[in-house]
N, C-alpha and C positions, 0 to 999 in steps of 0.2 A: 332618885326616887321615881317609882313607876307612875306614869301619867294616869293610869287606871285609878289610882287612889284619889286623884282630884275629882273625878267624875262620881265615884262612889260616895265620897264625903258630901259632895253637892246634893246628890239624890237623897241621902239620909237627912241632911239638914233641911231641905225643902219639904220632905214628907212630914217631919216632926213639926215644923212651923205651921204647915197647913192644918194639921190635926189639933195642935195645942193652941197656938196663938190665934190662928184664924177662927177656931171654934169659940175662943173667949170673946173676940171682937163681935162675932155674929150673935152670940147668945146674950152676953152681959153688957156690951156697949151699944150695939145697934138694937138688939131685942127684936129680931125678925118676927113678922106676924103673917097671918093668912089673909090679910086685907088685899083686895084687888090692886094690882100695880097700875101705874099710869098707862102702860101699853094696852091694858085691858079696858080701863075706864075711859080713856081718851082716844081710843082707836080712830085713826083718820085715813088709813090706807096709804099714807105717804111717809111720815116720820114715826108715828105711833103705831107700831105693828108688833104684837107679841111673837116671839121667836122661840123655837126649841132651844134648850139650854146649850146643846152642842153646836147648833148653828150660830148662836150668839157668841159662844166662846170663840169660834173661828173668826167671826167679825171683830170681836174685841181684841183678840190677840194680834191678828194681822194688822189692825189699825194702830195699836200702841207700839208694835215692834218696829215696823219700817226697816230701815237698814241700821238703825241705831245699835241694837245689841250685838251686831256683827262688826260694823265699822269702828265703833268706839273702843271695844277691847282689843281689836286688831292693831289699832294705833297705840293704845295704852300700854301694850307690852314693851314699849320703848323704855318704860321705867323698870321693866322686869315682870315676870309672870305673877309673882306674889303680890306686889302692890295692886296690880290690876284686878286680881281675883279677890283680894280682901275688900276692895272698894265695891265690887259687884255683890259679894255675899253680905257685907255689913249694911250696904245701902238697901238691899232687898229686905233684910230682916227688920231694921229699925225705921226705915222711911218708905221705901217703894211700895211694898204690899199694903201697908197700913193706909198710905196716901190714896192708893187706887181704890181700895174697898170702901173707905169712908166717903170718898168723892162720889162713888156710884150710889151708895145707899142714902146719903143725904139728898141727892138729886131725886131718887125715887120717892122720898118722903115729901118732896116739893114739886110733885107733878112733872118730873123730868126737866125742871129748870136747870140752867147752867150753873157752874160753880161760881161765876162772877155775880149772877143774880142772887145766889144764896149768900154771898159775901155782903151784898147790899142789904140783906135782911138781918143777918146775925151779927154784923159788925156795925157799919153805918150805911145810910142810903147812898151817899156819894162814893163810898168804897166800891160798890157794884159797878158804877159807871167808869171810875178810874181803872178798875180791874179789867173791865171789858176792853178799854182802850189799850191797856198793856197786852192783853191776850191777842188783840188783832195784830199787833206788831209781831208777837211770837208766831202766830199762824202764818204770816207772810214769810218769816224766816224758815219755818218748817217746809213750806212749799219750795222755797229757793234751795234749801239744803238737799232735800230728797230728790228734787228734779235734777239737780246737778250730779249727784252721785249716780242716779239711775241712768242719766244720759251717758256717763262714762262706762257703765256696765254694759249698756246696749251696744256700744261701739266695740268694746273689748271682747264681748261674747255675743256675736250676731245670731247665735242659735236661740238665745234667751228671748228676744222680742217675738220671734216666731212662736215659741212655746207659750209665751204669755198671751199673744193674740188668740191662739187656739183655745187657751183656757178660758178667756173671756167669752168666746162663742159658746163654750160648754156651760159657762155660768148662766147665760141667758136661757139655754135649754133646760138646765137643772131647775132654775126658778119656775119655769112653766110647768115642769113635771111635778114639783112640790106644791105650788100654789094654785095652778089651774087644773091639772089633772089629778091632784091629790094622791100622787104616787106614794106608797109606803116608804118611810125614810130609809129603811134597810136597802130596798131596791135602788133608791136614789143615790145612796152611798156607794153602791157597787158601780153605778154609772159614773159618779164623780171620780172615784179612784181610777177606773179604767180610762176615763178621759184625760186625767192628769198624766198617766203613764204614756198615753198616745201623744200628748202635746210635747213631752220631753223627747220622745223618739223622733217625731217629725221635725222638731227644732234642730236636731243634730244634722238632718239631711237637707233641710230647706231654710238656711239662715237668711235673715233680712239685714242688709247692710245699708246704712244711711248716715248722714253727717250728724254731728251733735246738735246743730241748730234745727235740723229737720225734726229730731226727736223732741226738742223743746216745743215746737209748734204742735206736734202730735199730742204731747202731754197737756198743753194748754187747752186744746179742744176736748180731749178725753175727760179731764177733771171737771170741766164745766158741765158736761153732759152727765157724768157719773154722780156728781154732787146734786143734781137737780131732779133726776128721775126717782120714783118711789123706791124705798130701800129693799122691798121684796123682789124687785125686778132684777137687780144686779148685785147690790151690796151684800145681802144675806146669802144668796146661793154661792157667790164668788168666794166669800169668806168661809163658807162651810168647806169648799174645796181647799182653801188655804189651810184650814185646820188639819186636813188629812195630809197636806204637804208638810205641815209642821210635824205631825205625828210620825210620818214616814221618815223624815229627815232626822228627827231626834232619836228615833229607835235605831236606825242604821248607824248613825254617828256614835250614839251612846254605847251600843253593843261593840262596835269596832274598837273604840278606845278602851273599854273595859277589858276586852280580850286581846288587845294588842301587846300588852306587857312591855311597851316601849318606855324607855327612860325619858325624863324631861331633859331636853338638850339646851334650851335657852336659859340665861341666868335668872335666878330667883329675884335678884335685885341688881339692876344694871347701873343706874345713876339717879340721883334725886332731881337733877336738872338737865336731862337730855334736850337736844334741840328739836322740838316738836312743832310748836306754833310759830309760823313766820320765820323759821330758821333761827329762832332765839332760844336761849336756855329757858326751859319751861319747868319750874319747880312743881313737884307732885302736889303739894298743897300751896296754893289753892287751885292750880290749873287743872287738876284731874277732872273737875266738874265741867270744864269746857270740852273735854274729850270723851270720857265715858259717861254717856247720858242714859239712854233707855235701858240698857242691860242692868243698871243698878237702881235707878230711880228716874222719874221723868214727870215734869209738870204737865206735859202734853197729855199724859194718861188721864188726868182729871178732866180734860176737855172732852175726850172720847167717852169717859165714864158718864159724865153729866150731860153730854151732848147727843150722842146717838144710842149708847148702850142702855141708859136708864129708860129710854123710850121703847125699848124692845124686850125688857126683862119681864118674863111671864109670871114669876113668883119671887117673892123676897128671899126665900130660902136658897134660891139658885144664885143669888148675888155673890156668895162666897166663892163658888166655883168659877164664876165668870170674872169677877173683879180681882179677888185675892189670888185665885189659882192661875190666872193669866200672867200676873206679875212674877210669880214664882217660876212659871214655865219660861218666861223671858230671861230670868236670871240663870236658869239651867242652860238655856241656849248660849248665853254669854260664857258660861263655864265651859261648855263644849267648844266654843271658839278658841278660848285660851288653851284648852287641852290639846286640840288638834294642831294648833300652831306650835305649841311647846314641844310636841313630840315629832311632828312631821315637816316642820318648816325647812329644815336643812335638806330634806330629800327632794324638794321641788325647786331649789335654787341652784344656780351654776356653781361649780367648784371655786371660782375666784370670789364670788359673792360670799360663799360660806367661809372662805378663808378670811375675808375682811371682817365678817361678823365675829369670828373667833378672836381676831386681833383687837377689835374695839366695837363691841356690840352696840352700845348706846349711840355711837357716832354714825353707824352704818345701817341700822335696822330700817329706817324709813326709805333709804335708797334701795335696800333689798326688796321692800314691798313694792316700790315703783317698778322694779324689774319684772314683776309677775302680775302687773295690772292693778297695783294699789292695794288698799286694805281688803277690798272685796275679793280680788284675785288671790291675795295671800291666804285668806280663809278658804275660799272655794277649792283651791288646788291642794291645800293641806288636808281638807276634809275628804276630797276625792282620793288622795293618796292613802289616807287612813282606811276608808271603807273598801277601796280596791284591794289593798294589801292583805286585809284581815278577812273580808267576806268574799273576795275574789269576784267582785262585780266590775263591769267595764269602767275603766277610769274616766273616759270621756263623758259618759252618761252621768257619772257621779259628780263631776265638776259642773255639768249643766244643772243637775238637781240642786246643788248648793247655791249656784248663782241664781237659779230660778227662785229659790228660797228668798234671797235678798230682794230680787226684782218684784216678786209677788207682794211682799210685805211693804216695800217702799212705795209701790204704786197704790196699794190700798191706803197707806198713810196719806198719800197725795190727795186722793179724792175725798177721803174722810175729813182731812184738814180743810178742804175747800167747802165741804158741807158745814163744818163747824164755823168757818169764817162767815158763811152766809147767815147763820144764826146770830153770830156776834155783831155783824153789821146791822142787822135788824134791831138788836138791842141798843146799839149806839145811836141809831136814828129815832128811837122812841120819843125823845123830847119834841121832835117836829111833826109828830103824827097828827096833831090837831091844828097846828098853825100852818103847816105846809103839807096838806094831805096828798097833793099830786106828786110832789118830790118824794115823799115817804113811800108812796105806792110804787113809784118807778124804781127806786133804788132797792126796795125790799122784795121786788119780784124775784123769785128764786133763781131765774136765769141771769138777771143783771147782777144780783148779789153774789152769785158764784163767779161771775166774770171779773169783778173788781179785784179780789185777792189773787186770783189766778194770774191776772195780767201783771200785777206788781211782783209777785213771787217769781214768775218765769223771766221777767225782765232782769231781776237780780241774778238769776242763774244763767243768763244768756251767754256770758263769757266763759262759763265752765270752770271758774276758779273755786272749786268746792272747798279747797283747803283754807280759803279766806272765810267762806260762809260758815263752815262747820263749827269752829269755836264760838262764833257769835250765836249760832243756833243753840249750841250746848249750854252756854251761859244763860241765855234767855229762858231756855227750857227748865233748867234747874232753879232759876229764880222763881219761875212760875210755880214750881213744886213747893217751895218754901211758903209762898203766899197761900196756895191751895191748902197746905197742911195747917196753916194758921186759921183758915176758914173752917176746916174740919174740926180743929180744936174748939173754936167758938161754938160750933154746932153741938159738939159732944157735951160741952160744959153748960151752955145756956139752954139748949133745947132738950137734950137727952138727960141732963142733970147728972152727968157722970164725971169722974176725975179725968182731966185732959192732959196730965203731965207727960204721958207716953207719946203725945202728939206734939206738944209745945216745944220740948227740949230738942228733938230732932229738927223741927222746923227752924228754930232759932240758930242752931249750929249750921244748918244748910244756908240760911240767909247770910250769915257772916262770911261763910266760905265763898259763896257765889258772888257776893258784893265785892270781896277782895279780888276774886278772879276776873270779874268784868273790868275793874279798875286797872288791873294788870294788863288786860287785853287792850284797853284804850291807850295806856301809856307806852307799852312795849310793842304790841303787835301792829296796831293800826298805822303808826308812822312807817313801818316797813312795807305794809301793803300799798300805801300811797304812792310809793315809787313805781309800782308795777301797774296799778289800775286806780288812778285817783278818784274817778267817779264812784266806783263800787266801794272803795275804802271810806270815802266821806259819807256816803249814804249809810253804810253799816255803823260808822262811828256815831252819826247823828241818832240812829235808831237806838243804839246801846245807851247813849246819854239820856235820851228820853225815858227809856225803860228804867234806868237807875233812879231818875227823879221820881217817876211814878211809884217805884218800889219803896222809896223812903216815905212817901205819903201813905202808902198802904200799911206799912209797919206802924207809923204813927197812929193811923186810924184804929188798928187792932188794939194797941195798948190804951188809947184814950177811951175806947168803948167798953173796956173791962168793967163788969159790974152792972152794965145797963141791961135791962130786961128786953127780951125778944117778943114781939107781937105774935100772938098765936096765929097759926096758918090753917085754914080750912081747905083740904083738897077739893078739887072740882069734881 
């Protein structure tokens, strides 16, 4: 079968979904209006700042994507390309896009409040607090997972940190051009694209080499600063540049695959239980949720949607493009990852590795990935080979572009996560605001509140054992998605007065799957990790147990609150 077919089917699928199902949600479920959004009504110049929809799309997509839609599918093809792709497509259709859009719009209707705050309002008051505690653990794992992956990328591809540093400088300049000098967005876009191209070019010739621990220290400092300064100074302009990095990468990769006419070389189905997590047989169900996260569905997206994006949405009607459209774009990115690897993986591997794969694909695929720099290297080199062979562009630069893709999104996720953790910590400390005002003011200071989650997350990532952290992050992330979906269902039924079955059924299916997967992780994977790194393994095990307990309470709260009326909310 030609690999071109996979990309074409994905494009058609996502276009139809956006027009039909997305339009239905926007018009009939949410009922978008012309009322001023929180970004307009509550403008404060720091967090509440209305953004152009294309600028906001760039921020939202880069924040929700991270390395997830690339790393997850690259590992997930150990089951074969068909199971990985079906999980991406079906997750997008029935869970991911619905979850993201409703999380964004419910937050907009509640003055930009977080999904956990909304849960406390539409389910039970205590639910919001328990949910916030659950989310804080998830955010710490997100910092740890993406810092670890990014540190490995910076070591394997030293051209990438140079390119990223130059891009950050360009983002500060772009922010000044747009918000201080009021430069026309078209001219600013030309600057942004030109600066991106220059950063990739200079990265090739001036690589920065440093140790893994050095990068951890750099990340620690960077995400504190980036999470504390006003969004229009760095976050919005940087992510607008990221949007063009996305567009350029998707267009080049999509065109290359469509016109490559290469056959799919890897097996459609390799094994139901290849050894993926901790070197143990990992059954597709339920373990897939621990591996393929963001490209299919992700609870972290609800935190971005209700944490930063809802505070920057200029008009309600633009929510479909930002929230729903970003999730479909992420699904297409994961489709492209699977397609590139399926067609070009053998061309980037040594003959002996290819021979081993043809002999026993399931047993050797993860070893093959390690030989070219892990999941990120596996994708970036396959992508580079595809674009270079079809469009005749320089291979080295295309590999840097693909790796820069991962790095840009992962770094954006890191500091957006820290900003979200700052908001969450403030909510968690709300009960002591009146009794211990001094303590509350100290720990909710935006610089202190950004430092706490950054310190814990970077400490977990310090050893570089990303393969230990990634499944824990994936499970926590998907568990969060099921609870956020239940919150969205409660909002749809109790506040919007609509039928919520299209949200409840996927949420419950996901809850059962992720609960089973995390139990499997505790019983099978964690004991294996203990032999290699006891401290990290025990910490992760304790975090997962706490999240499972909180998760049971949250599910109980949802069902016990059915039929209860929700107090009317008056926007500020």
